[in-house]
C-alpha positions in Angstrom: 80.5 -22.0 30.0 78.2 -24.4 27.8 80.6 -27.2 28.9 80.0 -26.7 32.6 76.2 -26.2 32.2 75.7 -29.1 30.2 77.5 -31.0 33.0 75.2 -29.8 35.6 72.1 -30.6 33.3 73.3 -34.0 32.7 74.1 -34.9 36.2 70.9 -33.5 37.5 68.3 -36.1 38.3 65.3 -33.8 37.2 65.2 -30.0 36.8 67.7 -27.2 37.5 67.0 -24.0 38.4 68.6 -21.5 36.8 69.4 -19.4 39.9 71.6 -22.7 41.0 73.6 -22.6 37.8 74.2 -18.8 38.1 75.4 -19.4 41.7 77.3 -22.2 41.0 79.2 -20.6 37.9 79.0 -17.1 39.1 77.3 -15.8 36.0 74.4 -13.5 35.4 71.0 -15.0 34.4 71.6 -13.6 30.9 74.5 -15.3 30.4 72.7 -18.8 31.5 70.0 -18.3 29.1 72.2 -17.5 26.2 74.3 -20.6 27.0 70.9 -22.3 27.0 70.1 -21.2 23.6 73.7 -21.8 22.0 73.0 -25.7 23.3 69.9 -25.7 21.4 71.4 -24.2 18.5 73.7 -27.2 18.5 70.8 -29.8 18.9 70.5 -30.3 22.4 66.8 -30.5 23.2 66.4 -28.7 26.6 63.0 -28.1 28.7 62.3 -25.1 30.7 59.6 -24.9 33.0 58.7 -21.8 35.2 59.4 -22.4 38.7 61.2 -25.4 37.9 64.2 -24.4 35.7 66.1 -26.7 33.1 66.0 -30.1 31.9 67.8 -31.8 29.2 65.6 -34.3 27.2 68.2 -35.5 24.4 71.6 -35.0 23.4 72.7 -34.6 19.6 75.7 -37.1 18.4 78.7 -34.4 18.4 82.2 -34.7 19.4 82.4 -30.9 20.1 84.3 -29.8 23.1 81.0 -29.0 25.3 79.8 -33.0 24.1 82.6 -34.1 25.6 83.7 -31.8 28.7 80.0 -32.1 29.8 80.0 -35.7 30.0 83.7 -36.6 31.1 84.1 -38.5 34.4 87.9 -38.7 34.3 90.5 -36.7 36.5 92.7 -35.6 33.9 92.3 -37.5 30.5 90.0 -35.7 28.3 89.0 -32.9 30.7 90.2 -30.3 28.2 89.2 -30.8 24.5 90.3 -29.1 21.3 87.5 -29.9 18.7 87.8 -28.8 14.8 85.2 -29.7 12.3 88.1 -30.8 9.7 91.8 -31.4 10.3 94.2 -33.4 8.2 94.9 -35.6 10.9 94.0 -35.6 14.8 97.7 -36.7 15.3 99.2 -33.9 13.6 97.1 -31.3 15.5 97.9 -33.0 18.8 101.5 -32.8 18.1 101.5 -28.9 17.7 99.7 -28.6 21.0 102.0 -31.2 22.7 104.9 -28.9 22.4 103.2 -26.6 25.1 103.9 -27.2 28.8 100.4 -28.1 30.3 99.2 -30.5 27.6 99.1 -33.5 28.8 95.9 -35.3 28.8 94.2 -32.8 26.2 92.1 -34.5 23.5 91.9 -33.5 20.0 88.7 -34.3 18.2 87.4 -33.8 14.8 84.4 -34.7 12.6 86.5 -35.3 9.2 90.0 -36.0 9.2 91.0 -35.7 5.1 94.6 -37.1 5.6 93.9 -39.6 8.6 97.0 -41.8 9.2 97.2 -45.6 10.0 100.0 -47.7 11.0 103.2 -48.2 8.3 102.2 -45.0 6.6 99.0 -46.2 5.3 96.1 -43.8 5.2 92.9 -44.1 7.3 89.6 -43.6 5.8 87.7 -40.8 8.1 84.0 -39.5 7.0 82.4 -37.0 8.1 80.2 -37.1 11.3 80.0 -40.9 11.3 83.3 -41.8 13.4 85.5 -41.1 16.1 88.7 -39.4 15.3 90.6 -38.6 18.0 94.1 -38.1 19.7 95.2 -37.8 23.2 98.3 -36.2 24.4 100.2 -37.8 27.0 103.6 -37.0 28.8 104.8 -39.8 30.8 107.5 -40.2 33.1 108.7 -43.7 31.2 111.6 -45.3 29.7 111.1 -44.4 26.0 111.8 -48.1 25.1 108.5 -48.8 27.1 106.2 -46.5 25.2 105.0 -48.8 22.6 103.1 -50.4 25.3 100.7 -47.9 25.5 99.3 -48.6 22.0 98.2 -52.1 24.2 96.6 -50.0 27.2 95.0 -47.8 24.8 93.3 -50.7 22.8 92.1 -52.7 26.1 90.4 -49.4 27.3 88.6 -49.0 23.6 87.6 -52.5 23.7 86.2 -52.2 27.0 84.6 -49.1 26.3 82.6 -50.4 23.1 81.4 -53.6 24.8 79.9 -51.5 27.7 78.2 -49.0 25.5 77.3 -51.0 22.5 76.9 -54.7 24.0 79.1 -56.2 21.2 81.5 -58.3 21.7 84.7 -56.3 20.9 88.2 -58.1 20.7 91.5 -57.3 20.0 93.9 -58.1 17.2 97.2 -57.8 18.3 98.7 -55.5 18.7 96.3 -52.7 18.2 93.6 -53.2 16.3 89.8 -53.5 17.6 87.5 -56.2 15.7 84.0 -57.1 16.1 82.4 -60.1 14.5 86.0 -60.7 12.8 85.8 -57.3 11.2 88.2 -54.2 11.9 86.2 -51.4 13.4 89.1 -49.2 15.2 92.7 -48.5 14.7 95.3 -47.4 16.9 98.0 -45.1 16.1 100.8 -44.2 18.8 103.4 -41.7 17.9 106.3 -40.4 20.1 108.8 -37.6 20.4 111.6 -38.3 22.8 115.4 -37.9 23.9 117.5 -40.8 24.2 116.3 -41.5 28.1 113.3 -39.1 28.2 109.8 -38.7 26.6 108.8 -35.3 25.6 105.2 -36.5 24.7 103.4 -39.3 23.0 100.1 -38.6 21.2 97.7 -41.8 20.8 95.6 -41.5 17.8 92.2 -43.5 17.8 90.0 -44.0 15.0 86.8 -45.8 15.6 84.2 -46.6 12.8 81.0 -45.6 14.7 78.0 -45.0 12.3 79.8 -45.4 9.0 77.4 -47.0 6.8 79.4 -48.4 3.8 82.9 -49.1 3.1 84.9 -49.1 -0.4 84.9 -52.5 -2.0 88.5 -53.1 -1.3 88.3 -53.3 2.6 84.3 -54.1 2.9 85.2 -57.5 3.7 87.7 -56.9 6.6 86.2 -53.5 7.8 82.8 -52.5 9.5 81.1 -50.0 11.7 79.6 -50.6 15.1 76.4 -49.5 13.6 76.4 -52.0 11.1 77.4 -54.5 13.6 74.7 -53.6 16.0 71.9 -52.3 13.9 72.1 -49.0 16.2 73.5 -45.9 16.0 75.8 -44.9 18.6 76.3 -41.9 20.5 80.1 -40.8 20.0 81.1 -38.7 22.7 79.6 -41.3 25.2 81.8 -43.6 23.7 84.8 -41.4 23.9 84.2 -40.9 27.5 83.6 -44.2 28.4 87.0 -45.2 26.4 88.8 -42.4 28.2 87.4 -43.6 31.7 89.0 -46.9 31.4 92.3 -45.5 29.7 93.0 -43.3 32.4 92.4 -46.4 34.9 94.4 -48.7 32.9 97.2 -46.2 32.3 97.5 -45.4 35.8 97.7 -49.3 36.5 100.5 -49.2 33.7 102.8 -46.8 34.9 102.8 -48.1 38.5 103.7 -51.3 37.2 106.3 -49.9 34.6 104.8 -52.6 32.4 101.9 -54.7 31.3 102.0 -57.1 34.3 98.9 -55.9 36.0 97.0 -55.9 32.8 98.2 -59.0 31.4 95.4 -61.3 32.2 92.5 -59.0 31.2 94.3 -57.8 27.6 94.6 -61.6 27.0 91.1 -62.3 27.4 90.5 -59.6 24.6 92.9 -61.3 22.3 90.9 -62.8 19.5 94.4 -64.2 18.5 95.0 -66.2 21.4 95.2 -70.1 20.6 94.8 -69.7 17.1 97.3 -70.4 14.4 98.8 -67.4 13.3 101.3 -66.1 10.5 103.6 -63.5 11.3 104.4 -61.3 8.3 107.9 -60.0 8.4 111.3 -60.5 6.6 110.6 -64.2 7.3 107.2 -66.1 7.7 106.5 -67.9 10.8 103.6 -69.5 11.7 102.5 -70.7 15.1 100.1 -70.8 17.8 99.4 -67.4 19.6 99.6 -67.9 23.2 98.9 -64.4 24.4 101.2 -61.5 25.4 103.9 -61.1 28.0 104.2 -57.9 30.2 106.4 -56.4 27.7 103.3 -56.6 25.3 105.1 -59.0 23.1 103.0 -61.5 21.1 104.1 -65.2 22.4 103.8 -67.6 19.7 104.8 -71.5 19.9 106.1 -72.4 16.8 107.2 -76.1 16.6 108.3 -76.9 20.1 109.8 -73.4 20.8 108.2 -70.0 22.5 108.9 -67.3 20.6 108.2 -63.8 21.0 107.0 -61.3 18.1 107.6 -57.3 18.9 105.7 -56.0 16.0 104.1 -57.4 12.7 101.0 -58.4 11.0 99.5 -61.0 12.3 96.5 -63.3 10.4 95.0 -66.5 10.8 96.9 -69.3 8.8 95.0 -70.7 6.1 91.9 -68.5 6.2 91.4 -65.3 4.3 90.0 -63.4 7.3 91.0 -60.7 8.7 91.8 -62.3 11.7 
């Protein structure tokens, strides 16, 4: 009930009477009063005035169920939240919930990951109460061969959300990293459970360095946080909700098209690699100019007189010791 009360307070332009909340939620005044006290204990500043009601003054920086469900404006994605203070990995927890029948759209969040996962088995540093560590469960009616494109859909949504909430110029380093001022602030890890021609579920793990204040020496030249780049502390639940709003919009567009054709132009405007010399690191090393992505999410690179497509790999700027 705290989520519903918080939503009513946040949507109200002024004071909201206790009686109105009782009628909307079909609960007693005592239940409302208890929920208000619980919200105050969590750090919400709520003013109460006799004959006027309740008014929210400020919100703490939380990624709890109440904090997100009270603000979210999506239809499905993130409308239900499972929060744990500490987990090994939100992707691991999400996979457990994904086995349940009605888990599509469920969001798993945590304040701390002690075994955060990145691409290619790498670890992801997830300090306590300073970042967004979350995983979204999806059950798309989609050819399993096209599931990897969801990573690019998520990257576009997160980049757009960061731009809107922080006013920073967030860009995408193909295929799935978000960078600000040429430093990585977000990574995305998509994992799938599928049959030959049917997807059981996809979990999209998103890690954003929001209010992180420092990084280990070995990564501080290539990693940063939204706080370090903007100088402002960012409310994490606000950013989560905005990113999920864009994700839901882009996800539906992607499913309707069956590929990235309808998102191609917008994704390429965010692509920091576009028009730059890049080095593709894999079994063989190739150097060329990145032109953008195609409707399958592959990176188009001009090598000599030939355009080639890259399905996956590490991409870096040729001749520079920079992340992008």
